[in-house]
C-alpha positions in Angstrom: 0.0 0.0 0.0 1.7 3.2 -1.2 4.8 0.9 -1.0 6.6 2.2 -4.0 6.6 5.9 -3.0 7.2 5.1 0.7 10.3 3.0 -0.2 11.6 5.8 -2.4 11.1 8.4 0.4 12.6 6.1 3.0 15.8 5.8 1.0 16.4 9.5 1.6 16.9 8.9 5.3 16.0 11.4 8.0 18.6 14.1 7.4 16.7 16.6 5.3 16.9 14.4 2.2 20.5 15.5 1.6 22.1 12.1 1.6 21.2 8.6 0.5 22.4 5.3 1.9 26.0 4.9 0.9 26.7 8.7 1.1 25.4 9.4 -2.4 24.4 13.1 -2.6 20.7 13.8 -3.1 19.8 17.2 -4.4 16.4 18.9 -4.7 15.0 18.6 -8.1 12.2 20.5 -9.9 8.6 19.6 -9.0 6.9 16.7 -10.7 3.8 18.1 -12.4 0.7 15.9 -12.6 -2.4 17.0 -14.4 -5.8 15.9 -13.1 -8.9 16.3 -15.3 -11.8 15.7 -12.9 -15.6 16.0 -13.2 -16.0 18.2 -10.2 -19.2 19.6 -11.5 -21.9 18.2 -13.8 -23.2 14.6 -14.1 -19.9 13.0 -12.9 -19.5 15.2 -9.9 -20.1 12.5 -7.3 -17.1 10.6 -8.6 -14.9 13.6 -9.5 -15.3 15.2 -6.1 -14.5 12.1 -4.2 -11.4 11.4 -6.3 -10.3 15.0 -5.9 -10.4 14.5 -2.2 -8.5 11.2 -2.5 -5.9 12.9 -4.7 -5.3 15.7 -2.1 -4.9 13.2 0.7 -2.3 11.3 -1.3 -0.6 14.4 -2.4 -0.2 15.8 1.1 1.3 12.5 2.3 3.7 12.2 -0.6 5.0 15.8 -0.2 5.8 15.3 3.5 9.1 13.9 2.4 9.2 14.1 -1.3 9.9 11.5 -3.9 13.3 10.0 -4.9 13.9 10.3 -8.6 17.4 9.2 -9.4 19.7 11.3 -7.2 17.1 14.0 -6.6 14.2 14.4 -4.3 11.1 16.0 -5.8 7.8 17.4 -4.7 4.6 16.8 -6.6 2.7 19.7 -8.0 -0.9 18.7 -8.8 -2.8 20.8 -11.4 -6.6 20.1 -11.2 -9.0 21.2 -13.9 -12.8 20.8 -13.6 -14.1 19.3 -16.9 -17.7 20.1 -16.0 -18.4 16.5 -17.1 -18.1 17.8 -20.6 -15.9 15.8 -23.1 -14.9 18.9 -25.1 -13.8 20.8 -22.0 -11.9 17.7 -20.8 -10.0 17.4 -24.1 -9.0 21.1 -24.0 -7.8 20.8 -20.4 -5.8 17.7 -21.2 -4.1 19.3 -24.1 -3.2 22.4 -22.1 -1.7 20.3 -19.3 0.4 18.3 -21.8 1.7 21.2 -23.8 1.9 24.0 -21.3 2.9 22.3 -18.1 5.1 19.4 -19.1 3.1 17.0 -17.0 4.8 13.6 -16.2 1.3 12.1 -16.5 -2.4 12.7 -16.4 -5.2 11.5 -14.1 -8.8 11.5 -15.3 -11.8 10.8 -13.1 -15.6 11.1 -13.5 -17.9 10.0 -16.3 -17.0 7.4 -18.8 -17.5 9.9 -21.7 -15.0 12.3 -20.2 -12.4 9.6 -19.8 -13.1 8.3 -23.3 -12.5 11.7 -24.8 -9.1 12.2 -23.1 -7.6 8.8 -23.7 -6.8 9.3 -27.4 -5.3 12.8 -26.6 -2.9 11.2 -24.0 -2.1 8.3 -26.3 -1.3 10.5 -29.3 1.0 12.7 -27.1 2.6 9.6 -25.5 1.8 10.8 -22.0 0.8 8.2 -19.3 -2.9 8.4 -18.4 -4.3 7.0 -15.2 -8.0 6.5 -15.7 -9.9 6.0 -12.4 -13.1 4.8 -14.1 -14.5 1.3 -14.7 -15.2 1.1 -18.5 -13.3 -1.8 -20.0 -13.0 -0.1 -23.4 -10.8 2.7 -22.1 -7.7 0.4 -22.4 -8.8 -1.5 -25.4 -7.4 -2.4 -27.8 -4.2 -2.4 -25.8 -2.0 -1.8 -28.9 -3.8 1.5 -29.4 -3.8 2.3 -25.7 -0.2 1.9 -24.8 -0.1 4.9 -22.5 -3.6 4.4 -20.9 -4.0 2.5 -17.7 -7.3 1.8 -15.8 -7.5 1.7 -12.0 -11.0 0.5 -11.6 -11.9 -3.2 -11.6 -12.8 -5.0 -14.9 -16.4 -5.5 -15.7 -15.9 -9.2 -16.1 -14.5 -9.7 -12.6 -17.3 -7.6 -11.1 -20.1 -9.4 -13.0 -18.7 -12.8 -12.2 -18.8 -12.1 -8.5 -22.3 -10.6 -8.6 -23.7 -13.5 -10.6 -21.8 -16.0 -8.5 -23.7 -14.7 -5.5 -27.0 -14.6 -7.3 -26.8 -18.3 -8.2 -26.8 -19.0 -4.4 -30.3 -17.5 -4.2 -33.6 -18.7 -5.5 -33.6 -15.9 -8.2 -33.7 -17.1 -11.8 -35.0 -14.2 -13.8 -32.4 -11.4 -14.2 -32.9 -7.9 -15.5 -30.2 -5.3 -16.1 -30.4 -1.5 -15.8 -27.2 -0.1 -17.4 -26.1 3.5 -18.1 -25.9 4.6 -21.7 -22.1 5.0 -21.8 -19.0 2.9 -22.2 -19.3 1.8 -18.6 -22.8 0.5 -19.2 -21.7 -1.2 -22.4 -19.0 -3.1 -20.5 -21.5 -4.1 -17.8 -24.1 -5.4 -20.2 -21.5 -7.6 -22.0 -20.0 -8.9 -18.8 -23.4 -9.7 -17.1 -24.6 -11.5 -20.2 -21.4 -13.6 -20.3 -21.6 -14.3 -16.5 -25.3 -15.4 -16.8 -24.6 -17.7 -19.7 -21.5 -19.1 -18.0 -23.2 -19.8 -14.7 -25.1 -22.9 -16.0 -27.6 -22.3 -13.2 -30.8 -21.9 -15.1 -30.6 -18.1 -15.1 -32.2 -16.1 -17.9 -31.9 -12.4 -18.7 -35.5 -11.2 -19.1 -34.8 -7.5 -19.8 -32.0 -5.1 -20.5 -32.8 -1.4 -20.2 -30.5 1.6 -20.6 -30.6 4.7 -18.4 -29.3 8.1 -19.5 -26.5 9.7 -17.5 -27.1 13.1 -16.0 -30.9 12.9 -15.5 -32.8 12.2 -12.3 -36.0 10.5 -13.5 -35.7 6.8 -14.3 -39.4 6.0 -13.8 -40.0 4.9 -17.4 -37.0 2.6 -17.4 -38.0 1.2 -14.0 -41.5 0.3 -15.2 -40.0 -1.5 -18.2 -37.9 -3.6 -15.8 -40.8 -4.3 -13.5 -43.1 -5.3 -16.4 -40.6 -8.2 -17.1 -41.1 -9.6 -13.6 -37.5 -10.2 -12.7 -36.4 -11.9 -9.5 -33.2 -9.9 -9.4 -32.0 -6.6 -11.0 -28.4 -5.7 -11.7 -27.9 -1.9 -11.7 -24.7 -1.0 -13.6 -23.9 2.6 -13.3 -21.7 5.0 -11.3 -23.3 7.0 -8.4 -25.5 8.9 -8.3 -27.2 6.8 -11.1 -27.0 3.8 -8.8 -29.2 5.3 -6.1 -31.5 7.0 -8.5 -32.2 3.7 -10.3 -32.8 1.8 -7.1 -35.2 4.5 -6.0 -37.1 4.4 -9.3 -37.4 0.7 -9.1 -38.8 0.8 -5.6 -41.3 3.5 -6.6 -42.4 1.3 -9.5 -43.2 -1.5 -7.1 -40.1 -3.7 -7.5 -39.4 -5.7 -4.3 -36.8 -8.3 -5.5 -33.1 -8.5 -5.1 -30.7 -5.7 -6.2 -27.1 -6.0 -7.3 -24.8 -3.1 -8.0 -21.5 -2.9 -9.8 -18.4 -1.2 -8.2 -19.6 2.3 -9.3 -22.1 2.3 -6.5 -19.5 2.3 -3.8 -20.3 5.8 -2.8 -21.8 7.6 0.2 -24.5 8.7 -2.1 -25.8 5.1 -2.3 -26.2 5.2 1.4 -27.8 8.7 1.6 -31.1 9.2 3.4 -32.9 9.6 0.1 -31.6 6.3 -1.2 -31.1 4.1 1.9 -34.6 2.5 2.0 -34.4 1.6 -1.7 -30.8 0.3 -1.7 -31.1 -1.6 1.6 -30.1 -5.3 1.2 -28.5 -4.7 -2.1 -25.2 -6.5 -2.9 -22.2 -4.9 -4.6 -18.5 -5.5 -5.4 -15.7 -3.2 -4.1 -12.2 -3.4 -2.6 -12.2 -4.4 1.0 -11.4 -0.9 2.3 -15.1 0.1 1.7 -16.1 -1.6 5.0 -13.4 0.1 7.0 -10.4 -1.8 8.5 -12.0 -4.5 10.6 -9.1 -6.9 11.0 -6.0 -6.6 13.0 -3.7 -3.9 11.5 -0.4 -5.9 11.3 0.9 -5.0 7.8 2.0 -1.8 6.1 -0.8 -2.2 3.6 -3.4 -2.5 6.4 -1.9 0.5 8.2 -2.1 2.6 5.0 -5.7 1.6 4.5 -6.7 2.4 8.1 -4.9 5.8 7.9 -6.6 6.7 4.7 -10.1 5.6 5.8 -9.8 7.5 9.1 -8.4 10.6 7.5 -11.1 10.7 4.8 -14.0 10.1 7.2 -12.6 12.7 9.6 -12.3 15.3 6.9 -15.4 14.6 4.8 -17.8 12.5 6.9 -19.1 9.3 5.2 -16.5 7.3 3.3 -16.5 7.1 -0.5 -15.1 3.9 -2.0 -14.8 5.8 -5.3 -12.1 8.1 -3.8 -9.5 5.5 -3.4 -8.9 5.3 -7.2 -7.9 8.9 -7.2 -5.4 8.4 -4.4 -4.1 5.2 -6.0 -3.7 6.9 -9.4 -1.4 9.5 -8.0 0.6 6.9 -6.0 1.0 4.5 -8.8 2.0 7.2 -11.3 4.6 8.8 -9.0 5.8 5.3 -8.0 6.5 4.6 -11.6 8.4 7.9 -12.0 10.5 6.9 -9.0 11.0 3.4 -10.3 12.1 4.7 -13.7 14.4 7.3 -12.1 13.2 9.5 -14.9 10.5 11.9 -16.1 10.7 10.5 -19.6 7.1 9.5 -20.5 8.1 6.2 -22.2 10.3 5.2 -19.2 7.4 6.0 -16.9 5.0 3.9 -19.1 7.5 1.0 -19.0 7.8 1.4 -15.2 4.0 1.0 -14.9 4.3 -2.3 -16.6 7.4 -3.6 -14.8 6.2 -5.0 -11.4 3.1 -4.9 -9.3 2.0 -1.9 -7.2 0.2 -2.1 -3.9 -2.6 0.5 -3.5 -5.6 1.2 -1.3 -7.8 -0.8 -3.6 -5.4 -3.7 -3.6 -2.8 -5.0 -6.0 -2.4 -3.5 -9.5 -0.5 -5.6 -12.0 -0.3 -3.9 -15.4 1.2 -5.9 -18.2 2.1 -5.2 -21.8 -1.1 -6.9 -23.0 -3.3 -5.8 -20.1 -3.7 -2.3 -18.8 -6.6 -2.9 -16.5 -4.5 -3.7 -13.5 -6.6 -4.2 -10.4 -6.4 -7.9 -9.5 -9.6 -10.0 -8.9 -8.5 -11.1 -5.4 -8.6 -7.4 -4.3 -12.4 -7.4 -4.6 -15.0 -8.3 -2.1 -18.8 -8.6 -1.9 -20.7 -6.2 0.3 -24.3 -5.9 1.4 -26.0 -2.6 2.2 -27.2 -2.7 5.8 -28.8 -0.1 8.1 -25.4 0.8 9.5 -23.5 0.8 6.2 -21.5 -1.7 4.2 -21.2 -5.2 5.5 -18.7 -7.5 3.9 -20.1 -10.9 3.0 -18.0 -14.0 3.6 
């Protein structure tokens, strides 16, 4: 957890970062500029705001001691641009950061459409892009996304876990509500595959798309209810998750609810949504439930510190925030590992060995830039007092 950066900092010792082990001089180098294009306003604001908070927590911790890059220690300068959840604004912001600020890399967080718009810009410029979203297509095809890396879990992993739980219930008739974006596309494909692969007598009785950025899903909810499903999978990033659950409840649906990882937000547990989402099952990294086991490893300590700091500063915890923090840590860790600010060397550093993050282990490979490992994910159920991890 934050291991790469922590190791680099520790190597500087406790003497003002002037010397390394073995008496090799360490000088102060120029700041490492990182550009962050975030949906702080607009339809993606729930995600973008949470990830901005996560980025700030990670930034403050990194800059306490600085980062070792070769024989220099550096501070990180984070430039944040609000995209307004608009792809055109996002592209303009990314281009400005690349050309005007010599960023070592970019971070993008918010709606799938925003991320999708920035990806080709970063790829063409050969600048590493850390995408905090969940849409599979953002890193596909890999040969055309050599500089794009996804932090969120893959749709296939999430769908397999949700359907794996569903087959342990009496439910047989499954419906899917998915957002009308790349994230929803990934979810529909993954759920269909998981249902077909389950060999448990499941059938998909309805698939309905819900638009991003609107608050009224009543028409789509009635379409789902008319198909008489036993279980509904809601595939969308908060606040769409809670809005969809609320619309289903108002339409009379009383069956089982399943959510993808995009629902791991305090918005899903809000007073307006709690009665509708109660009992729902979703997939998320284990930090969502807080640190409930003995804190005996550096990874567990880092998780506990982050969880406590986030909740102290902002109240309810957002599981979406961790991808922002991890994006900065993984990117800066790759810079330290490469001992260079060269974009190609940083990209190669991202692919070299695994990184430990708040969400779990990231293992990027030449043929796979969706790095979060399956065993980093857990099933949770929504209870009156919050998220409860299922065994």
